[in-house]
C-alpha positions in Angstrom: 35.1 3.6 12.8 31.3 3.6 13.0 29.0 4.1 10.1 25.7 5.8 10.8 22.8 5.2 8.4 19.9 7.6 8.5 16.6 5.7 7.6 13.9 8.0 6.1 10.7 8.1 8.2 7.6 6.5 6.7 4.8 8.9 5.6 1.1 8.4 6.5 -1.7 9.1 4.2 -5.5 8.5 4.9 -7.8 7.0 2.4 -11.5 7.7 2.8 -13.5 4.4 2.0 -16.5 4.8 0.1 -18.2 1.5 0.4 -17.7 -1.6 2.5 -14.2 -2.5 1.1 -11.7 -1.6 -1.6 -9.4 -4.0 -3.4 -5.6 -3.5 -3.0 -5.1 -2.9 -6.8 -7.8 -0.2 -6.8 -6.5 1.5 -3.7 -3.0 1.8 -5.4 -4.7 3.4 -8.4 -6.9 5.7 -6.3 -4.0 7.1 -4.3 -2.0 7.6 -7.5 0.8 5.1 -7.0 0.1 3.5 -10.3 -1.9 4.5 -13.3 -3.1 1.0 -14.5 -4.2 -2.1 -12.9 -1.5 -4.0 -14.9 1.2 -2.0 -13.1 -0.5 -2.6 -9.7 -0.5 -6.3 -10.6 3.2 -6.2 -11.1 4.3 -4.4 -8.0 1.9 -6.4 -5.8 3.0 -9.9 -7.2 6.6 -8.8 -6.9 6.1 -8.4 -3.2 6.5 -4.7 -3.0 3.3 -4.0 -1.1 2.6 -4.7 2.5 -1.0 -5.0 3.9 -1.3 -4.6 7.8 2.6 -4.9 8.0 2.9 -8.1 6.0 3.9 -8.6 2.4 0.7 -9.2 0.3 0.8 -10.7 -3.2 -3.0 -10.8 -3.7 -4.0 -8.0 -5.9 -7.7 -8.7 -5.1 -7.2 -8.5 -1.3 -10.1 -6.6 0.2 -9.0 -3.7 2.5 -11.7 -2.5 4.9 -11.7 0.4 7.5 -8.8 0.0 9.9 -6.5 -1.8 7.4 -3.3 -0.4 6.1 -1.4 -0.8 2.8 2.4 0.2 2.4 4.3 1.0 -0.6 7.7 2.8 -1.0 7.8 4.1 2.6 4.2 5.4 2.5 1.5 4.0 4.7 -2.1 4.2 3.4 -4.6 4.2 6.3 -7.9 3.0 5.1 -10.6 4.9 7.1 
């Protein structure tokens, strides 16, 4: 007997950068993933966020145009 597992596709969302960069925790607040910096800190330090495809635990990570952040199967494209 074969078991088939259907994996949900990842969604993509663009984020328009207003300056040279945005910090990872600020990005998560701006896109509405979290309401507070404290919540952002927890999910980042728990390894739940990927930056450019790799787990990132630095909440102050600077994201620039062309970078991506992923949380809960949503990819945020920094433009």
